[in-house]
N, C-alpha and C positions, 0 to 999 in steps of 0.2 A: 507641746499636744497639736493636732491639727482639727481643727470643726468638723461643719458638717462635710460629709463627705463630696466634694465637690471637685474642680478639674487639679488645685495642688497636691490636696489628698491622692489621687490616683497618680499624680506625677511620683511624689516624695513613694509610695510606695512601689511602682515601677522601679525607682531606684534601690531602693534596698531589697527587693528580689534578686535585680542584676547583680548586687554585689554578692549575696545570698548564692546564687548559681556561680558567680565565679571562685568565689571561693571552694564551692563545693568541687568545681572541675581541678583547681590547683592540688587539691586531696586535702584540705582543711575539715578537721572532723569537730573541732570544739578544743582543742590543745586550750589550758588555762585558764577552762572554763568548770572543767569538773572539779567536784567537791564529795564529802560523801554527803551531803544534803541531811537537809530534817522537813518533817514532816510537820506544820503549823499543828499547835497542839497535840503534841507527844508529849508523855510523859504528865500530861495532867486528864485525870479521870474523865471521861465523859458523862459517866451515869450518876452525875451527884445530885443527891435529894434536892427537891425545891427548897425545904427550910434551909438547906446548907448553902446552897446557891445565893439564896436572898440574903443570909448572913455576911456571905463573904464580899457579897455586893456593898452591904452597908460599910460593911470593914474598911473597904476598898473608896468609899466614896468618903468614910469618916478621914481618912488616911488624905484625899484629895484635899477635902476643907483647910484643915489642918496645915499644911504646904501653901493653902493661897493664904490662910490667914497670917502664915509667918513672914509671908513674902509682901504682905501689904494690898493684896486684891483682894477682891470681892469673886474670883471667876478663874475662867481662862483667860488671857491676856496674848494677842497678838503682838509677835515681834515686831515692832516699829510701828505697833498700831496706837501710840500714846497722843492725846491731843494738846500738841503745844497751844492750839487757840485761847485755850481757858486760863493759858499765864498772862494775858490783860497785855503782850508786848506789842511794838510795832516791828513791823517786818525786819527793820535794822536791825532792833535789838533783840529780834531772833536770829539775826544770822550772826552777831556777834556771840552769840551764847553757843551755838552752834559749833562755831570756829573754836571758840576756847573749850566745849568739850572734845574737839577732834585734837586739839593740840597737847591735852592731858590724857588722854588717852596713848596719844604716839608716843608724849613723853615716857608715860609709864610702862607701854612694852619696850619702847628703845632701854629704860635704864633697868627693866630687867632682863631683858638680852646681856647688856651689857657686864650685869654683875652676875648672870650664869657664866658667862664668858669667862671673866675674870676668875671667878671661883675654880671652874674645870682648869685656867690656866695656872691656881695654886697648886692642884691636888699632883 
């Protein structure tokens, strides 16, 4: 994303426009991007009574709450948003912990791939 419309923004916009006109000159008409398309909200009734909308919103909120309780969180969690400072570890201990987790994840991924490959070779 580009912030306020400054010189960098207009330079980038100019390059996009040049690319667009070059594609038009060569006869490109969007092949590869065509699809059936879908309208947002298609198939969902738009004139739901207020009491029914509130009931559905309450049900959805309850499903989200149950999912959060099941994962042990009290609300939405940002990926990578954990606070490792609360563990009370020194930076060195924290680095060792992170390294061990990475090694574990890599080992698990490799062993699963190897297992899948071995399984495929047996079939």
